[in-house]
C-alpha positions as CSV (number, residue, x, y, z in Angstrom):
1,M,-37.1,41.9,12.4
2,M,-36.0,40.1,9.2
3,I,-35.4,36.4,9.4
4,R,-33.1,34.9,6.8
5,E,-32.9,31.2,6.1
6,I,-29.9,29.7,4.5
7,V,-30.5,26.5,2.6
8,V,-27.5,24.2,2.4
9,E,-27.4,21.1,0.2
10,P,-25.2,18.1,0.8
11,Q,-22.2,18.1,-1.5
12,A,-21.2,15.0,-3.5
13,I,-17.7,13.7,-2.7
14,A,-14.9,14.3,-5.2
15,W,-12.6,11.4,-4.2
16,L,-14.1,8.1,-5.1
17,P,-13.3,4.6,-3.8
18,W,-10.9,4.2,-6.8
19,A,-8.6,6.6,-4.9
20,V,-8.8,4.5,-1.8
21,S,-7.8,1.4,-3.9
22,Y,-4.8,3.3,-5.2
23,F,-3.7,4.5,-1.8
24,F,-4.2,1.0,-0.4
25,F,-2.1,-0.9,-3.0
26,I,0.6,1.8,-3.5
27,G,1.0,1.8,0.3
28,L,1.5,-2.0,0.3
29,S,3.9,-1.7,-2.6
30,F,6.4,0.8,-1.2
31,S,6.1,-0.8,2.3
32,S,6.9,-4.2,0.9
33,V,10.0,-2.7,-0.8
34,F,11.1,-1.4,2.6
35,V,10.4,-4.9,4.1
36,G,12.5,-6.5,1.4
37,L,15.4,-4.1,2.0
38,L,15.2,-4.8,5.7
39,A,15.3,-8.5,5.1
40,N,18.4,-8.1,3.1
41,Y,20.0,-5.9,5.7
42,K,19.1,-8.0,8.7
43,E,19.7,-11.6,7.5
44,K,20.8,-11.6,3.9
45,N,17.9,-13.9,3.1
46,L,17.2,-13.7,-0.6
47,R,14.0,-15.8,-0.3
48,T,12.4,-13.5,2.2
49,E,13.5,-10.5,0.2
50,F,12.2,-12.1,-3.0
51,I,8.8,-12.8,-1.5
52,A,8.5,-9.1,-0.3
53,I,9.4,-7.8,-3.7
54,V,6.8,-10.2,-5.4
55,I,4.2,-8.6,-3.1
56,A,5.5,-5.1,-4.1
57,L,5.4,-6.0,-7.8
58,T,1.8,-7.2,-7.7
59,C,0.6,-4.1,-5.9
60,S,2.7,-1.8,-8.1
61,I,0.9,-3.2,-11.2
62,V,-2.6,-2.8,-9.6
63,A,-2.2,0.6,-8.0
64,P,-1.7,2.7,-11.2
65,I,-4.7,1.0,-12.8
66,A,-6.9,2.1,-9.9
67,L,-5.5,5.6,-10.1
68,T,-6.2,5.7,-13.9
69,A,-9.8,4.6,-13.3
70,D,-10.2,7.4,-10.8
71,L,-9.2,10.0,-13.5
72,H,-12.3,8.8,-15.6
73,Q,-10.6,10.2,-18.7
74,P,-7.6,8.1,-19.9
75,S,-6.6,10.8,-22.3
76,R,-5.8,13.0,-19.4
77,I,-2.7,10.8,-18.8
78,T,-1.2,11.8,-22.1
79,N,-1.7,15.5,-21.2
80,F,0.7,15.0,-18.2
81,Y,3.5,14.2,-20.7
82,L,2.5,16.5,-23.6
83,N,2.0,19.6,-21.3
84,L,4.4,19.3,-18.4
85,T,3.3,21.3,-15.4
86,P,6.0,21.2,-12.7
87,W,3.8,22.9,-10.2
88,S,1.3,20.0,-10.2
89,W,1.9,16.9,-8.1
90,M,-0.3,14.9,-10.5
91,A,2.2,15.7,-13.2
92,W,5.1,14.5,-11.0
93,G,3.1,11.4,-10.2
94,A,2.8,10.6,-13.9
95,I,6.7,10.5,-13.9
96,F,7.2,8.8,-10.6
97,L,4.7,6.0,-10.9
98,P,6.1,4.4,-14.1
99,L,9.7,4.7,-12.8
100,F,8.6,3.1,-9.5
101,T,7.1,0.2,-11.4
102,V,10.2,-0.2,-13.5
103,A,12.4,-0.1,-10.4
104,V,10.3,-2.8,-8.6
105,A,10.2,-5.0,-11.8
106,G,14.0,-4.7,-12.2
107,Y,14.5,-5.5,-8.5
108,F,12.2,-8.6,-8.9
109,L,14.1,-9.8,-12.0
110,C,17.5,-9.5,-10.4
111,L,16.3,-11.5,-7.3
112,L,14.6,-14.0,-9.6
113,R,17.9,-15.0,-11.2
114,Q,19.4,-15.6,-7.8
115,V,16.5,-17.3,-6.0
116,V,14.7,-19.4,-8.7
117,P,16.7,-21.9,-10.8
118,Q,16.1,-21.6,-14.6
119,N,15.2,-25.2,-15.1
120,S,12.3,-25.0,-12.7
121,L,10.5,-22.4,-14.8
122,P,8.4,-22.8,-18.0
123,K,10.6,-22.5,-21.1
124,F,9.0,-19.3,-22.3
125,L,10.5,-17.6,-19.1
126,H,14.0,-18.7,-19.8
127,L,14.5,-15.5,-21.7
128,L,14.7,-13.8,-18.3
129,Y,18.0,-15.5,-17.7
130,W,19.5,-14.3,-20.9
131,G,22.9,-12.5,-20.8
132,N,26.0,-13.0,-18.6
133,L,25.4,-10.2,-16.1
134,N,27.1,-9.3,-12.9
135,I,23.8,-10.0,-11.1
136,T,25.0,-9.1,-7.7
137,R,26.0,-5.6,-8.8
138,W,22.7,-5.1,-10.7
139,T,20.7,-6.2,-7.7
140,T,22.4,-3.5,-5.6
141,V,21.7,-0.9,-8.3
142,F,18.0,-1.8,-8.3
143,R,17.8,-2.0,-4.5
144,L,18.9,1.6,-4.4
145,F,16.7,2.6,-7.4
146,A,13.6,1.0,-5.7
147,F,14.4,2.6,-2.4
148,V,14.6,6.1,-3.9
149,M,11.5,5.6,-5.9
150,S,9.6,4.3,-2.9
151,L,10.4,7.5,-1.0
152,L,9.4,9.6,-3.9
153,I,6.1,7.7,-4.3
154,L,5.4,8.2,-0.6
155,V,6.0,11.9,-0.9
156,Y,3.9,12.2,-4.1
157,T,1.0,10.2,-2.6
158,T,1.0,12.3,0.5
159,M,1.2,15.6,-1.3
160,E,-1.9,14.6,-3.5
161,V,-3.9,15.0,-0.3
162,Y,-1.8,17.5,1.7
163,V,-2.3,20.3,-0.9
164,V,-6.0,20.6,0.0
165,E,-5.6,23.3,2.7
166,A,-9.4,23.6,3.3
167,R,-9.4,20.2,5.1
168,P,-7.3,20.3,8.3
169,L,-7.2,16.5,8.5
170,W,-5.6,16.4,5.1
171,H,-3.3,19.5,5.3
172,H,-1.5,18.1,8.4
173,Y,2.1,17.4,9.1
174,S,1.4,13.9,10.3
175,L,-0.2,12.8,7.0
176,M,2.9,11.1,5.6
177,P,3.6,9.0,8.8
178,L,-0.1,8.0,8.8
179,I,0.1,6.7,5.2
180,L,3.4,4.9,5.9
181,F,2.7,3.4,9.3
182,S,-0.8,2.2,8.5
183,A,0.6,0.2,5.6
184,L,3.8,-1.2,7.1
185,P,2.1,-3.8,9.4
186,S,0.3,-5.3,6.5
187,A,3.5,-5.5,4.5
188,F,5.4,-7.2,7.3
189,L,2.6,-9.7,8.0
190,L,2.0,-10.5,4.3
191,C,5.7,-11.3,3.9
192,R,5.7,-13.4,7.1
193,F,2.7,-15.4,5.9
194,F,4.0,-16.1,2.4
195,S,7.5,-16.9,3.8
196,T,5.9,-19.6,5.9
197,L,3.7,-20.8,3.1
198,F,6.3,-20.8,0.2
199,A,9.7,-20.9,1.7
200,Q,8.8,-23.3,4.5
201,Q,11.0,-21.4,6.9
202,N,10.6,-20.1,10.4
203,N,9.4,-16.5,10.7
204,P,12.2,-14.1,11.7
205,T,11.5,-12.5,15.1
206,Y,12.3,-9.0,13.8
207,F,9.1,-9.1,11.7
208,S,7.0,-9.2,14.8
209,H,9.1,-6.5,16.5
210,F,8.9,-4.1,13.5
211,T,5.2,-4.8,13.2
212,A,4.6,-3.8,16.8
213,L,6.8,-0.7,16.4
214,S,4.8,0.3,13.3
215,L,1.6,-0.1,15.3
216,V,3.0,2.1,18.1
217,A,4.1,4.7,15.6
218,L,0.6,4.6,14.1
219,C,-1.0,5.2,17.5
220,V,1.4,8.2,18.1
221,T,0.5,9.6,14.7
222,L,-3.2,9.4,15.4
223,L,-2.7,11.2,18.7
224,T,-0.9,14.0,17.0
225,F,-3.9,14.5,14.7
226,Y,-6.2,14.8,17.7
227,F,-4.1,17.1,19.9
228,S,-2.5,19.3,17.2
229,S,-5.4,21.7,16.9
230,E,-9.1,22.3,17.9
231,Q,-10.1,21.9,14.2
232,T,-8.7,18.5,13.8
233,A,-10.0,17.4,17.2
234,L,-13.5,18.6,16.3
235,Q,-13.5,16.9,12.9
236,L,-12.3,13.6,14.4
237,T,-15.0,13.8,17.0
238,Q,-17.6,14.3,14.2
239,L,-16.3,11.3,12.3
240,W,-16.5,9.3,15.6
241,Y,-20.1,10.2,16.2
242,F,-21.4,9.9,12.6
243,S,-19.6,6.6,11.6
244,N,-18.7,3.3,13.1
245,L,-15.7,2.9,10.9
246,P,-13.2,4.7,13.3
247,L,-14.3,2.3,16.1
248,L,-13.8,-0.7,13.8
249,A,-10.3,0.6,12.9
250,I,-9.4,0.9,16.6
251,A,-10.6,-2.6,17.2
252,C,-8.4,-3.9,14.4
253,L,-5.4,-1.9,15.8
254,V,-5.9,-3.4,19.3
255,A,-6.4,-6.9,17.8
256,L,-3.1,-6.7,16.0
257,F,-1.3,-5.7,19.2
258,V,-2.7,-8.9,20.7
259,L,-2.2,-11.2,17.7
260,V,1.3,-10.2,16.6
261,Y,3.1,-12.1,19.3
262,L,0.8,-15.1,19.7
263,P,2.1,-18.6,18.8
264,H,2.3,-19.0,15.0
265,S,0.3,-21.3,12.8
266,M,-0.9,-20.9,9.2
267,L,-4.5,-20.2,10.2
268,Y,-3.4,-17.7,12.8
269,N,-1.0,-16.0,10.3
270,L,-3.8,-15.8,7.8
271,A,-6.2,-14.3,10.3
272,T,-3.6,-11.7,11.4
273,V,-3.0,-10.7,7.7
274,V,-6.7,-10.2,7.2
275,V,-7.0,-8.0,10.2
276,A,-3.9,-6.0,9.2
277,L,-5.3,-5.5,5.6
278,C,-8.6,-4.4,7.1
279,L,-6.8,-1.8,9.2
280,T,-4.8,-0.5,6.3
281,W,-8.0,-0.2,4.2
282,L,-10.0,1.4,7.0
283,V,-7.4,4.1,7.6
284,R,-7.4,5.0,3.9
285,W,-11.2,4.9,3.7
286,I,-11.7,7.1,6.7
287,L,-9.0,9.5,5.5
288,L,-10.2,9.8,1.9
289,I,-14.0,9.1,2.0
290,Q,-15.2,9.8,5.5
291,V,-13.3,13.0,5.9
292,Q,-15.1,14.3,2.8
293,S,-18.4,13.8,4.7
294,V,-17.4,16.6,7.0
295,A,-18.3,19.9,5.2
296,K,-15.6,22.4,4.7
297,Y,-17.5,25.6,5.5
298,N,-20.8,24.7,7.2
299,A,-22.2,22.5,9.9
300,L,-23.9,20.0,7.5
301,M,-22.5,16.5,7.0
302,N,-22.2,15.1,3.5
303,P,-23.3,11.5,3.9
304,Y,-21.8,8.9,1.5
305,Q,-23.4,5.5,0.7
306,L,-21.3,2.9,-1.0
307,G,-23.3,1.6,-3.9
308,W,-23.0,-1.5,-6.2
309,H,-21.8,0.3,-9.3
310,I,-18.5,0.7,-11.1
311,D,-17.5,3.7,-9.0
312,G,-18.4,1.9,-5.8
313,A,-18.3,-1.7,-4.6
314,I,-17.9,-3.3,-8.0
315,G,-14.9,-1.1,-8.7
316,I,-13.3,-2.2,-5.4
317,L,-14.0,-5.9,-6.0
318,S,-12.6,-5.6,-9.6
319,V,-9.3,-4.2,-8.3
320,F,-8.9,-6.8,-5.6
321,S,-9.8,-9.5,-8.1
322,L,-7.1,-8.3,-10.4
323,W,-4.6,-8.3,-7.5
324,I,-5.6,-11.9,-6.7
325,C,-5.3,-13.0,-10.3
326,I,-1.8,-11.6,-10.6
327,G,-0.9,-13.3,-7.4
328,I,-2.2,-16.6,-8.6
329,L,-0.3,-16.3,-11.9
330,L,3.0,-15.7,-10.0
331,W,2.2,-18.6,-7.7
332,W,1.7,-20.8,-10.7
333,L,5.0,-19.7,-12.2
334,F,7.3,-19.7,-9.1
335,S,5.7,-21.9,-6.4
336,A,7.5,-25.1,-7.6
337,A,10.9,-23.6,-7.2
338,L,10.1,-21.8,-3.9
339,L,8.8,-25.0,-2.4
340,Q,11.9,-26.9,-3.1
341,K,13.4,-27.7,0.3
342,G,17.0,-27.2,0.8
343,F,17.3,-24.7,-2.1
344,T,18.8,-21.4,-0.9
345,G,20.0,-19.7,-4.0
346,G,20.3,-19.5,-7.7
347,E,22.6,-18.3,-10.4
348,N,25.5,-17.1,-8.3
349,E,25.6,-19.8,-5.7
């Protein structure tokens, strides 16, 4: 009798934490666009809409930077334009991402002229108010532009993962709802927190309702992953046994269900936002990093340890630091106008 021994080595992961940062911030960005559009539809509140789009703008600036870092070769970006490959979703992303940022920036500038008075800004920003435009019409145009580009970015971001057929948890019909509904609660709660902080206004009740609906939709989406096939159920079970992160994500999900309707205060709102952001990050980390620890064709797990280097924790901290710096800059520029009590509009009012 011949005994054959097969030696299998753990495989290094291909998707690094840079990709998680991109998925995190781009999810917050297009979700905040949806929140801003909902605020306009539900209550015609330009301040709430403006705050949502400011959040979308900060994230739309940071997300492509994280994605570029994940490519490791900045010259590859030019190849997407010099050698167009319509069959590649990365090539479409090179087109969609700049257009999405332009759409959000234009949306932001249109709302800026209506919400923030020119005399409350530093003089070097008065150029933003140049020209006698029909700002209401242009705002409508950029609302539609931002909505369409948000949908395209959602599709592109999903397809970047979905095309990997060798991983059942990636090549799954519920992947797009997972990416959307895991980011929407954070977008709603961020907008609610900053609306209370900057606009000094009561939180609209529909924010809590839509946050709860997003959480319910997220739960349903997770169940479809588990019950759709034996392969996905097996891999989810492996993730559960080999990592504590799924348990932590479920704890954040349950905590949000409890916190979303509790009496509001600034400290409470901040804590709720932190829990929501943790949930959004954990879903993406498990989806992109932990799923890679499950081997494609053998029974061996591929463990991943987050290290303190540029492709690990330092990279994550740098991206979050950039996001915070952009937020602080926008706070310095626009907080004086947004904190003016009794002010409800700008140029056209």
